[in-house]
KEKOLTOR-503889 format. One record per atom (N, C-alpha, C): residue number from 1; residue in one letter; atom name; y, z, x. Coordinates in pm, whole numbers, plus 50000, padded with zeros to 5 digits. Each point is the difference from the previous one (the first is absolute). Layout:
! residues N
  nr rest atom    yy    zz    xx
 NUM    A   CA     Y     Z     X
...
END
This chain:
! residues 245
  nr rest atom    yy    zz    xx
   1    M    N 28765 89698 81681
   1    M   CA 49941 49985 50135
   1    M    C 50060 49879 50068
   2    K    N 50040 50018 50124
   2    K   CA 50041 49886 50084
   2    K    C 49905 49997 50116
   3    M    N 49930 49888 50013
   3    M   CA 49902 49984 50108
   3    M    C 50057 49913 50112
   4    N    N 49993 50054 50123
   4    N   CA 50052 49931 50119
   4    N    C 49885 49973 50094
   5    I    N 49973 49872 50033
   5    I   CA 49887 49965 50085
   5    I    C 50052 49934 50128
   6    Y    N 49950 50047 50113
   6    Y   CA 50044 49948 50129
   6    Y    C 49881 49956 50084
   7    E    N 50026 49912 50096
   7    E   CA 49896 49944 50081
   7    E    C 49933 50108 50085
   8    H    N 50078 50089 50056
   8    H   CA 49944 50100 50093
   8    H    C 50042 50141 49959
   9    A    N 49920 50096 50039
   9    A   CA 50025 50139 49965
   9    A    C 50133 50051 50060
  10    D    N 50030 49955 50123
  10    D   CA 50124 50044 50064
  10    D    C 50123 49955 49919
  11    Q    N 49997 49877 49954
  11    Q   CA 50114 49951 49919
  11    Q    C 50009 50075 49869
  12    M    N 49883 50027 49939
  12    M   CA 49994 50077 49880
  12    M    C 50063 50138 50020
  13    G    N 49961 50067 50111
  13    G   CA 50054 50130 50031
  13    G    C 50149 50001 50018
  14    L    N 50052 49897 50067
  14    L   CA 50145 49989 50022
  14    L    C 50076 49984 49868
  15    E    N 49951 49913 49913
  15    E   CA 50069 49976 49874
  15    E    C 49993 50122 49909
  16    A    N 49887 50068 50000
  16    A   CA 49986 50122 49919
  16    A    C 50098 50107 50053
  17    A    N 50011 50009 50131
  17    A   CA 50093 50098 50060
  17    A    C 50145 49966 49962
  18    R    N 50034 49874 50000
  18    R   CA 50137 49962 49961
  18    R    C 50028 50033 49854
  19    V    N 49909 49971 49914
  19    V   CA 50019 50033 49858
  19    V    C 50009 50151 49979
  20    S    N 49914 50074 50070
  20    S   CA 50002 50146 49987
  20    S    C 50131 50056 50054
  21    A    N 50046 49947 50110
  21    A   CA 50126 50045 50057
  21    A    C 50115 49978 49906
  22    A    N 50003 49885 49932
  22    A   CA 50107 49966 49905
  22    A    C 50000 50101 49882
  23    I    N 49881 50036 49953
  23    I   CA 49993 50096 49890
  23    I    C 50054 50137 50045
  24    I    N 49960 50040 50120
  24    I   CA 50048 50128 50049
  24    I    C 50149 50001 50025
  25    Q    N 50052 49892 50060
  25    Q   CA 50143 49991 50024
  25    Q    C 50080 50003 49871
  26    E    N 49949 49939 49896
  26    E   CA 50071 50002 49869
  26    E    C 49999 50140 49945
  27    A    N 49888 50071 50011
  27    A   CA 49996 50135 49950
  27    A    C 50097 50091 50075
  28    V    N 50006 49985 50130
  28    V   CA 50092 50079 50082
  28    V    C 50146 49966 49961
  29    R    N 50027 49872 49980
  29    R   CA 50135 49958 49966
  29    R    C 50044 50055 49865
  30    T    N 49910 50002 49903
  30    T   CA 50038 50039 49864
  30    T    C 49989 50148 49971
  31    Q    N 49910 50071 50072
  31    Q   CA 49981 50142 49971
  31    Q    C 50002 50091 50120
  32    G    N 50025 49941 50118
  32    G   CA 50016 50082 50121
  32    G    C 49871 50038 50069
  33    K    N 49886 49962 49944
  33    K   CA 49870 50035 50059
  33    K    C 49895 49913 49940
  34    A    N 49883 50001 50058
  34    A   CA 49884 49927 49948
  34    A    C 49876 50084 50017
  35    R    N 49913 49995 49902
  35    R   CA 49871 50070 50011
  35    R    C 49891 49894 49999
  36    I    N 49907 50008 50096
  36    I   CA 49897 49900 50012
  36    I    C 49862 50066 50015
  37    V    N 49898 49924 49968
  37    V   CA 49860 50039 50015
  37    V    C 49935 49899 50091
  38    L    N 49926 50045 50100
  38    L   CA 49934 49909 50093
  38    L    C 49847 50011 49992
  39    S    N 49935 49885 50013
  39    S   CA 49855 49998 50011
  39    S    C 49960 49977 50145
  40    T    N 49872 50013 50029
  40    T   CA 49952 49989 50137
  40    T    C 49879 49902 50004
  41    G    N 49924 50006 50107
  41    G   CA 49883 49912 50016
  41    G    C 50030 49878 50086
  42    A    N 49892 49936 50042
  42    A   CA 50014 49885 50090
  42    A    C 50078 49887 49937
  43    S    N 49993 49984 49868
  43    S   CA 50071 49892 49932
  43    S    C 50152 50013 50015
  44    Q    N 50049 50119 50032
  44    Q   CA 50145 50018 50005
  44    Q    C 50058 49981 50142
  45    F    N 49916 49974 50096
  45    F   CA 50050 49979 50136
  45    F    C 50108 49892 50008
  46    P    N 49979 49883 49941
  46    P   CA 50104 49894 50011
  46    P    C 50132 50041 49934
  47    F    N 49991 50082 49899
  47    F   CA 50122 50046 49932
  47    F    C 50077 50097 50087
  48    F    N 49934 50107 50048
  48    F   CA 50070 50103 50076
  48    F    C 50060 49947 50128
  49    K    N 49934 49900 50059
  49    K   CA 50050 49937 50121
  49    K    C 50145 49953 49984
  50    H    N 50028 49946 49882
  50    H   CA 50137 49949 49973
  50    H    C 50088 50100 49928
  51    F    N 49936 50082 49917
  51    F   CA 50079 50094 49916
  51    F    C 50083 50097 50083
  52    V    N 49941 50049 50111
  52    V   CA 50073 50097 50083
  52    V    C 50117 49937 50076
  53    K    N 50007 49869 49999
  53    K   CA 50112 49930 50067
  53    K    C 50112 49960 49903
  54    M    N 49981 50027 49873
  54    M   CA 50101 49962 49903
  54    M    C 50127 50082 50014
  55    D    N 50113 49937 49966
  55    D   CA 50131 50069 50008
  55    D    C 50019 50083 49874
  56    I    N 49954 50124 50007
  56    I   CA 50002 50091 49884
  56    I    C 50061 50133 50046
  57    E    N 50081 50063 49912
  57    E   CA 50051 50133 50030
  57    E    C 49887 50101 49976
  58    W    N 49917 50011 50101
  58    W   CA 49876 50079 49983
  58    W    C 50026 50145 49974
  59    D    N 50110 50053 50049
  59    D   CA 50031 50141 49975
  59    D    C 50027 50031 49853
  60    K    N 50017 49894 49920
  60    K   CA 50020 50017 49857
  60    K    C 49874 49968 49919
  61    V    N 49891 49991 50069
  61    V   CA 49869 49965 49937
  61    V    C 49910 50126 49997
  62    E    N 49944 50025 49882
  62    E   CA 49903 50106 49984
  62    E    C 49865 49935 49973
  63    M    N 49899 50040 50079
  63    M   CA 49869 49932 49997
  63    M    C 49890 50090 49953
  64    F    N 49915 49947 49909
  64    F   CA 49873 50060 49965
  64    F    C 49891 49904 50040
  65    H    N 49876 50049 50005
  65    H   CA 49892 49901 50019
  65    H    C 49891 50022 49899
  66    L    N 49916 49898 49990
  66    L   CA 49910 49989 49886
  66    L    C 49887 50102 49997
  67    D    N 49936 50023 50111
  67    D   CA 49874 50070 49997
  67    D    C 49960 50050 50139
  68    E    N 49904 50090 50000
  68    E   CA 49945 50054 50124
  68    E    C 49863 50056 49970
  69    Y    N 49912 49991 50098
  69    Y   CA 49866 50057 49985
  69    Y    C 50006 50153 49999
  70    V    N 49916 50063 49924
  70    V   CA 49990 50144 49994
  70    V    C 49921 50047 50123
  71    A    N 50056 50097 50072
  71    A   CA 49935 50070 50112
  71    A    C 49979 49913 50123
  72    L    N 50069 49884 50008
  72    L   CA 49992 49919 50123
  72    L    C 50107 50042 50097
  73    P    N 49972 50037 50123
  73    P   CA 50104 50041 50097
  73    P    C 50099 49887 50024
  74    E    N 50125 50036 50019
  74    E   CA 50101 49900 50028
  74    E    C 49971 49928 50131
  75    S    N 49924 50059 50087
  75    S   CA 49965 49938 50129
  75    S    C 49901 49887 49982
  76    H    N 49930 49991 49889
  76    H   CA 49899 49897 49978
  76    H    C 50068 49866 49989
  77    P    N 49943 49892 50056
  77    P   CA 50059 49867 49992
  77    P    C 50027 49951 49858
  78    A    N 49924 50050 49903
  78    A   CA 50014 49952 49861
  78    A    C 50105 50079 49923
  79    S    N 50058 50104 50057
  79    S   CA 50102 50081 49930
  79    S    C 50121 49913 49965
  80    F    N 50038 50004 49875
  80    F   CA 50117 49922 49957
  80    F    C 50130 50064 50048
  81    R    N 49999 50131 50020
  81    R   CA 50118 50063 50059
  81    R    C 50017 49950 50143
  82    K    N 49895 49996 50074
  82    K   CA 50006 49944 50136
  82    K    C 50047 49860 49999
  83    Y    N 49947 49917 49911
  83    Y   CA 50037 49861 49983
  83    Y    C 50150 49987 49980
  84    L    N 50056 50073 49905
  84    L   CA 50141 49987 49966
  84    L    C 50091 50055 50110
  85    K    N 49956 50101 50067
  85    K   CA 50081 50054 50111
  85    K    C 50007 49897 50114
  86    E    N 49888 49937 50029
  86    E   CA 49995 49904 50113
  86    E    C 50063 49865 49967
  87    R    N 49981 49955 49876
  87    R   CA 50046 49864 49966
  87    R    C 50131 49994 49925
  88    F    N 50049 50117 49958
  88    F   CA 50124 49998 49923
  88    F    C 50095 50110 50045
  89    L    N 49964 50126 49989
  89    L   CA 50095 50107 50019
  89    L    C 50051 50012 50143
  90    Q    N 49921 49962 50098
  90    Q   CA 50051 50009 50138
  90    Q    C 50097 49885 50036
  91    H    N 50012 49906 49906
  91    H   CA 50086 49882 50025
  91    H    C 50133 50009 49921
  92    V    N 49998 50070 49888
  92    V   CA 50123 50006 49917
  92    V    C 50029 50145 49960
  93    P    N 50131 50035 50000
  93    P   CA 50039 50139 49969
  93    P    C 50024 50024 49853
  94    V    N 49893 50006 49919
  94    V   CA 50019 50019 49858
  94    V    C 50061 50139 49973
  95    G    N 50069 50010 49887
  95    G   CA 50062 50127 49964
  95    G    C 49896 50109 49971
  96    K    N 49897 49965 49921
  96    K   CA 49896 50091 49967
  96    K    C 49865 49926 49991
  97    A    N 49896 50069 50036
  97    A   CA 49865 49938 49993
  97    A    C 49905 50105 49942
  98    W    N 49946 49971 49884
  98    W   CA 49902 50088 49935
  98    W    C 49861 49943 50023
  99    L    N 49931 50052 50102
  99    L   CA 49868 49955 50029
  99    L    C 49895 50081 49925
 100    V    N 49889 49938 49963
 100    V   CA 49894 50068 49928
 100    V    C 49914 50075 50102
 101    N    N 50003 50130 49993
 101    N   CA 49925 50082 50094
 101    N    C 49858 50021 49949
 102    G    N 49909 49915 50042
 102    G   CA 49863 50011 49956
 102    G    C 49927 50119 50052
 103    E    N 50055 50066 50101
 103    E   CA 49934 50118 50057
 103    E    C 50044 50128 49933
 104    G    N 50100 49991 49909
 104    G   CA 50041 50119 49927
 104    G    C 49914 50022 49878
 105    D    N 50032 50106 49924
 105    D   CA 49929 50027 49876
 105    D    C 50038 49886 49900
 106    P    N 49899 49925 49955
 106    P   CA 50031 49881 49920
 106    P    C 50086 50030 49873
 107    G    N 49968 50113 49935
 107    G   CA 50077 50033 49881
 107    G    C 50146 50028 50029
 108    Q    N 50024 50072 50108
 108    Q   CA 50138 50032 50040
 108    Q    C 50075 49875 50047
 109    V    N 49930 49915 50077
 109    V   CA 50061 49878 50050
 109    V    C 50041 49911 49883
 110    V    N 49908 49984 49903
 110    V   CA 50032 49916 49882
 110    V    C 50116 50059 49923
 111    E    N 50002 50131 49984
 111    E   CA 50108 50066 49924
 111    E    C 50137 49974 50064
 112    E    N 50006 50013 50135
 112    E   CA 50124 49979 50069
 112    E    C 50043 49853 49994
 113    L    N 49908 49909 50020
 113    L   CA 50036 49857 49993
 113    L    C 50046 49961 49859
 114    N    N 49932 50052 49900
 114    N   CA 50040 49969 49863
 114    N    C 50143 50048 49972
 115    R    N 50033 50115 50048
 115    R   CA 50133 50055 49980
 115    R    C 50106 49917 50073
 116    R    N 49970 49961 50122
 116    R   CA 50098 49927 50080
 116    R    C 50025 49859 49948
 117    I    N 49894 49930 49966
 117    I   CA 50017 49859 49965
 117    I    C 50061 49991 49861
 118    A    N 49985 50104 49917
 118    A   CA 50056 49997 49863
 118    A    C 50152 50030 49996
 119    E    N 50057 50032 50116
 119    E   CA 50140 50039 50003
 119    E    C 50091 49881 49965
 120    E    N 49964 49882 50047
 120    E   CA 50079 49877 49974
 120    E    C 49907 49880 49997
 121    P    N 50044 49890 49940
 121    P   CA 49915 49880 49995
 121    P    C 49976 49939 50142
 122    V    N 49885 49935 50012
 122    V   CA 49970 49924 50119
 122    V    C 50060 49859 49986
 123    D    N 50068 49955 50102
 123    D   CA 50065 49870 49992
 123    D    C 49901 49886 50038
 124    L    N 49914 50024 50096
 124    L   CA 49910 49896 50049
 124    L    C 49867 50063 50039
 125    A    N 49893 49942 49949
 125    A   CA 49864 50042 50040
 125    A    C 49928 49884 50064
 126    L    N 49952 50020 50122
 126    L   CA 49917 49903 50068
 126    L    C 49854 50033 49967
 127    I    N 49938 49915 49920
 127    I   CA 49867 50033 49945
 127    I    C 49901 49894 50042
 128    G    N 49909 50036 50092
 128    G   CA 49894 49908 50040
 128    G    C 49893 49989 49892
 129    I    N 49914 49905 50018
 129    I   CA 49885 49979 49907
 129    I    C 49872 50000 50083
 130    G    N 49906 50085 49961
 130    G   CA 49875 50012 50075
 130    G    C 49902 49890 49967
 131    E    N 49895 49992 50083
 131    E   CA 49897 49899 49975
 131    E    C 49930 50017 49865
 132    N    N 49997 50120 49950
 132    N   CA 49943 50024 49866
 132    N    C 50106 49999 49892
 133    G    N 50122 49959 50037
 133    G   CA 50108 49996 49902
 133    G    C 50077 50127 49980
 134    H    N 49969 50102 50081
 134    H   CA 50071 50127 49980
 134    H    C 50144 49993 50043
 135    I    N 50083 50082 49940
 135    I   CA 50138 50024 50043
 135    I    C 50009 50148 50031
 136    A    N 50057 50030 50120
 136    A   CA 49982 50132 50061
 136    A    C 49849 50024 50003
 137    F    N 49955 50121 49969
 137    F   CA 49857 50024 49994
 137    F    C 49949 50010 49858
 138    N    N 50061 49924 49911
 138    N   CA 49955 49992 49861
 138    N    C 49893 49892 49989
 139    D    N 49878 50041 50031
 139    D   CA 49888 49906 50002
 139    D    C 49957 49966 49858
 140    P    N 49937 49884 49982
 140    P   CA 49950 49962 49866
 140    P    C 49879 50086 49961
 141    P    N 49993 50036 49870
 141    P   CA 50102 49980 49897
 141    P    C 50114 50101 50017
 142    A    N 50120 49950 50016
 142    A   CA 50115 50085 50028
 142    A    C 50048 50073 49876
 143    N    N 50054 50114 50021
 143    N   CA 50060 50077 49889
 143    N    C 50145 49958 49984
 144    F    N 50029 49929 49893
 144    F   CA 50135 49952 49973
 144    F    C 50082 50104 49922
 145    Q    N 49942 50113 49964
 145    Q   CA 50066 50091 49907
 145    Q    C 50057 50127 50061
 146    V    N 49961 50035 50124
 146    V   CA 50051 50123 50056
 146    V    C 50149 49997 50020
 147    E    N 50069 50103 49949
 147    E   CA 50146 50003 50006
 147    E    C 50054 50056 50130
 148    E    N 49924 50093 50064
 148    E   CA 50047 50062 50122
 148    E    C 50013 49896 50111
 149    P    N 50097 50018 50091
 149    P   CA 50023 49901 50105
 149    P    C 49885 49987 50100
 150    Y    N 49943 50113 50042
 150    Y   CA 49887 49999 50096
 150    Y    C 49880 50074 49944
 151    M    N 49884 49963 50049
 151    M   CA 49879 50074 49961
 151    M    C 49893 49985 50107
 152    V    N 49897 50083 49993
 152    V   CA 49886 49989 50090
 152    V    C 49898 49906 49936
 153    V    N 49949 49903 50078
 153    V   CA 49904 49902 49945
 153    V    C 49877 49996 50089
 154    N    N 49889 49956 49943
 154    N   CA 49877 49977 50073
 154    N    C 49997 49853 50044
 155    L    N 49961 49970 50122
 155    L   CA 50000 49866 50054
 155    L    C 49866 49932 49968
 156    S    N 50010 49875 49954
 156    S   CA 49879 49924 49965
 156    S    C 49936 49945 50128
 157    D    N 49874 49956 49986
 157    D   CA 49931 49940 50116
 157    D    C 50067 49873 50047
 158    T    N 50053 49921 49906
 158    T   CA 50066 49874 50042
 158    T    C 50127 50029 50075
 159    C    N 50070 50102 49959
 159    C   CA 50121 50043 50073
 159    C    C 49963 50046 50140
 160    K    N 49896 50081 50011
 160    K   CA 49956 50049 50133
 160    K    C 49963 49881 50089
 161    A    N 49931 49901 49940
 161    A   CA 49955 49884 50078
 161    A    C 50119 49924 50059
 162    Q    N 50109 49990 49923
 162    Q   CA 50117 49933 50051
 162    Q    C 50054 50072 50126
 163    Q    N 50003 50134 49994
 163    Q   CA 50053 50076 50112
 163    Q    C 49913 49981 50124
 164    V    N 49869 49988 49978
 164    V   CA 49910 49973 50111
 164    V    C 50021 49861 50055
 165    N    N 50010 49903 49912
 165    N   CA 50017 49861 50043
 165    N    C 50130 49979 50077
 166    E    N 50102 50080 49970
 166    E   CA 50125 49987 50069
 166    E    C 50000 50074 50135
 167    G    N 49891 50074 50025
 167    G   CA 49985 50064 50131
 167    G    C 50049 50144 50008
 168    W    N 50036 50060 49887
 168    W   CA 50053 50135 50002
 168    W    C 49887 50103 50016
 169    F    N 49881 49967 49950
 169    F   CA 49885 50092 50007
 169    F    C 49876 49918 50045
 170    A    N 49899 50068 50056
 170    A   CA 49882 49933 50046
 170    A    C 49903 49966 49888
 171    N    N 49999 50083 49896
 171    N   CA 49909 49974 49886
 171    N    C 50054 50072 49877
 172    N    N 49943 49968 49882
 172    N   CA 50047 50059 49877
 172    N    C 49990 50153 49998
 173    G    N 49898 50052 50070
 173    G   CA 49982 50144 50000
 173    G    C 50113 50075 50068
 174    E    N 50074 49932 50087
 174    E   CA 50111 50064 50071
 174    E    C 50129 50003 49917
 175    V    N 50007 49917 49897
 175    V   CA 50121 49993 49918
 175    V    C 50007 50123 49910
 176    P    N 50112 50066 49996
 176    P   CA 50012 50116 49909
 176    P    C 49967 49963 49856
 177    K    N 49947 50097 49927
 177    K   CA 49960 49978 49863
 177    K    C 50120 49997 49904
 178    Q    N 50108 50066 50039
 178    Q   CA 50115 50010 49909
 178    Q    C 50130 49966 50074
 179    A    N 50103 49971 49918
 179    A   CA 50131 49975 50054
 179    A    C 50103 50050 49897
 180    I    N 50120 50026 50049
 180    I   CA 50115 50025 49913
 180    I    C 50070 49867 49980
 181    S    N 50016 49960 49876
 181    S   CA 50051 49862 49972
 181    S    C 50114 50005 49898
 182    M    N 50096 49913 50020
 182    M   CA 50099 49979 49894
 182    M    C 49927 49935 49882
 183    T    N 50043 50039 49880
 183    T   CA 49935 49949 49878
 183    T    C 50058 49867 49960
 184    V    N 49930 49933 49912
 184    V   CA 50042 49868 49951
 184    V    C 50134 50011 49927
 185    K    N 50013 50099 49913
 185    K   CA 50126 50010 49926
 185    K    C 50119 50027 50088
 186    Q    N 49980 50077 50107
 186    Q   CA 50110 50026 50094
 186    Q    C 50039 49871 50073
 187    I    N 49903 49923 50039
 187    I   CA 50027 49870 50065
 187    I    C 50087 49913 49909
 188    L    N 49963 49997 49872
 188    L   CA 50071 49912 49905
 188    L    C 50139 50054 49967
 189    R    N 50032 50125 50032
 189    R   CA 50133 50056 49975
 189    R    C 50101 49948 50100
 190    S    N 49954 49939 50110
 190    S   CA 50093 49949 50103
 190    S    C 50083 49884 49944
 191    R    N 50123 49992 50042
 191    R   CA 50091 49894 49950
 191    R    C 49958 49864 50047
 192    H    N 49948 49991 50124
 192    H   CA 49949 49873 50055
 192    H    C 49867 50028 50071
 193    I    N 49911 49905 49991
 193    I   CA 49872 50009 50072
 193    I    C 49978 49873 50082
 194    V    N 49967 50014 50124
 194    V   CA 49965 49890 50090
 194    V    C 49859 50024 50051
 195    S    N 49914 49899 49986
 195    S   CA 49864 50010 50048
 195    S    C 49977 49895 50110
 196    V    N 49961 50049 50115
 196    V   CA 49973 49913 50119
 196    V    C 49848 49999 50020
 197    V    N 49936 49884 49977
 197    V   CA 49856 49991 49996
 197    V    C 49951 49876 50073
 198    P    N 49984 50007 50132
 198    P   CA 49950 49887 50076
 198    P    C 49847 50006 50020
 199    H    N 49943 49895 50057
 199    H   CA 49864 49992 50053
 199    H    C 49896 49962 49894
 200    A    N 49900 49932 50050
 200    A   CA 49893 49945 49914
 200    A    C 49921 50107 49928
 201    A    N 49989 50120 50061
 201    A   CA 49924 50106 49938
 201    A    C 50060 50045 49866
 202    K    N 50128 49966 49976
 202    K   CA 50066 50038 49877
 202    K    C 50004 49887 49895
 203    A    N 49942 49886 50032
 203    A   CA 50014 49883 49913
 203    A    C 49942 50025 49860
 204    Q    N 49882 50058 49993
 204    Q   CA 49942 50024 49869
 204    Q    C 50080 50103 49918
 205    A    N 50049 50103 50067
 205    A   CA 50081 50099 49933
 205    A    C 50127 49939 49945
 206    I    N 50060 49907 50076
 206    I   CA 50121 49933 49954
 206    I    C 49965 49907 49882
 207    A    N 49891 49930 50009
 207    A   CA 49963 49913 49886
 207    A    C 49978 50082 49874
 208    D    N 49932 50114 50014
 208    D   CA 49978 50085 49885
 208    D    C 50132 50055 49945
 209    T    N 50089 50039 50089
 209    T   CA 50131 50055 49959
 209    T    C 50077 49897 49920
 210    V    N 50003 49879 50047
 210    V   CA 50080 49896 49938
 210    V    C 49935 49946 49874
 211    Q    N 49869 49983 50000
 211    Q   CA 49936 49931 49889
 211    Q    C 49946 50088 49891
 212    Q    N 49965 50125 50031
 212    Q   CA 49946 50088 49897
 212    Q    C 50110 50059 49912
 213    E    N 49961 50038 49878
 213    E   CA 50091 50078 49917
 213    E    C 50015 50140 50060
 214    V    N 50102 50071 49957
 214    V   CA 50020 50135 50047
 214    V    C 49877 50085 49962
 215    D    N 49936 50057 50100
 215    D   CA 49870 50066 49976
 215    D    C 49976 50103 50113
 216    S    N 49961 50118 49964
 216    S   CA 49980 50105 50098
 216    S    C 49890 49967 50100
 217    R    N 49914 49902 49968
 217    R   CA 49899 49957 50096
 217    R    C 50062 49919 50113
 218    Y    N 50121 49952 49978
 218    Y   CA 50076 49927 50099
 218    Y    C 50140 50065 50008
 219    P    N 50004 50115 50072
 219    P   CA 50121 50085 49993
 219    P    C 50131 49927 50026
 220    A    N 50001 49908 50096
 220    A   CA 50127 49932 50034
 220    A    C 50054 49915 49888
 221    T    N 49919 49969 49898
 221    T   CA 50052 49920 49888
 221    T    C 50114 50071 49928
 222    I    N 50002 50131 50007
 222    I   CA 50107 50076 49934
 222    I    C 50138 49969 50056
 223    L    N 50004 49954 50123
 223    L   CA 50132 49966 50062
 223    L    C 50065 49884 49929
 224    K    N 49923 49920 49928
 224    K   CA 50060 49887 49927
 224    K    C 50084 50043 49886
 225    T    N 49986 50127 49957
 225    T   CA 50082 50053 49890
 225    T    C 50137 50047 50049
 226    H    N 50018 50004 50131
 226    H   CA 50126 50053 50053
 226    H    C 50108 49889 49999
 227    P    N 50123 50034 49959
 227    P   CA 50106 49899 49989
 227    P    C 50049 49943 50134
 228    S    N 49975 50067 50111
 228    S   CA 50046 49952 50128
 228    S    C 49892 50020 50106
 229    W    N 49899 49912 49995
 229    W   CA 49893 50004 50097
 229    W    C 49993 49869 50075
 230    Q    N 50003 50007 50134
 230    Q   CA 49985 49884 50085
 230    Q    C 49872 50015 50084
 231    L    N 49921 49893 50002
 231    L   CA 49872 49998 50070
 231    L    C 50013 49901 50117
 232    F    N 49976 50049 50122
 232    F   CA 50008 49919 50118
 232    F    C 49861 49975 50060
 233    L    N 49965 49871 50013
 233    L   CA 49866 49962 50048
 233    L    C 50011 49902 50117
 234    D    N 49895 49995 50080
 234    D   CA 49986 49889 50093
 234    D    C 49900 49904 49941
 235    K    N 49980 49886 50067
 235    K   CA 49913 49897 49942
 235    K    C 49856 50046 49986
 236    E    N 49958 50095 50081
 236    E   CA 49862 50050 49991
 236    E    C 49981 50089 49878
 237    S    N 50089 50091 49978
 237    S   CA 49988 50089 49883
 237    S    C 50024 49925 49870
 238    A    N 50075 49890 50009
 238    A   CA 50032 49922 49880
 238    A    C 49900 49890 49974
 239    A    N 49897 49989 50082
 239    A   CA 49910 49883 49995
 239    A    C 49937 49977 49862
 240    L    N 49969 50107 49928
 240    L   CA 49932 49981 49873
 240    L    C 50096 49988 49880
 241    V    N 50130 50008 50027
 241    V   CA 50094 49986 49889
 241    V    C 50082 49872 50008
 242    Y    N 49981 49918 50107
 242    Y   CA 50077 49876 50013
 242    Y    C 49981 49914 49875
 243    A    N 49877 49974 49963
 243    A   CA 49975 49910 49886
 243    A    C 50054 50060 49873
 244    W    N 49982 50131 49987
 244    W   CA 50047 50067 49877
 244    W    C 50150 49992 49985
 245    C    N 50070 50010 50115
 245    C   CA 50146 49994 49998
 245    C    C 50050 49862 49956
END
């Protein structure tokens, strides 16, 4: 693990975008293409702001994304497909984009995604960390054993509360009960992982991730087992790990 701490979220987002761009550029240089996985949510705003401006051969990039709510219309403000189209895809001409269609038949959607992502290794995965320590929608206690790349999961109350607190839904009852999520093992198969985690609301999750042993009750701790994981924080999200560091 390499931990990078910055004064402000904007600076954190810029540096994470630069590191991510370098990884993608190297993949394109050495193998002619790059495969990436993107996360969403309010915490990723500072990253996407700069990422879409990076000098990257976007037409040689194939994109997947981490998760999507089951049965939520794409027109809903909380739709991750809507998020990625507005904040990423309309700004850069990627070669391919495999979006998780939460409005389709979940079994068929998972089957197709599993087939597509298994075709070649993922070069870079942008993996956020939730307030409850989840990665993608792998809420605690997370299943570290599932081999398939994607699966349908039930959302915990703490996960729903985060979505409400970020303004995506009015209350927990409006949050869908299920989502299609990339699994933990698929995340770890990525050659490089970059986690962008700003804001005070994530401070306890970051402290748990850094200080706890690898434990399914703290899903993000599994990222510490990856040989190439970089964690980008601002001073607010890093507040509880300063002394520990």
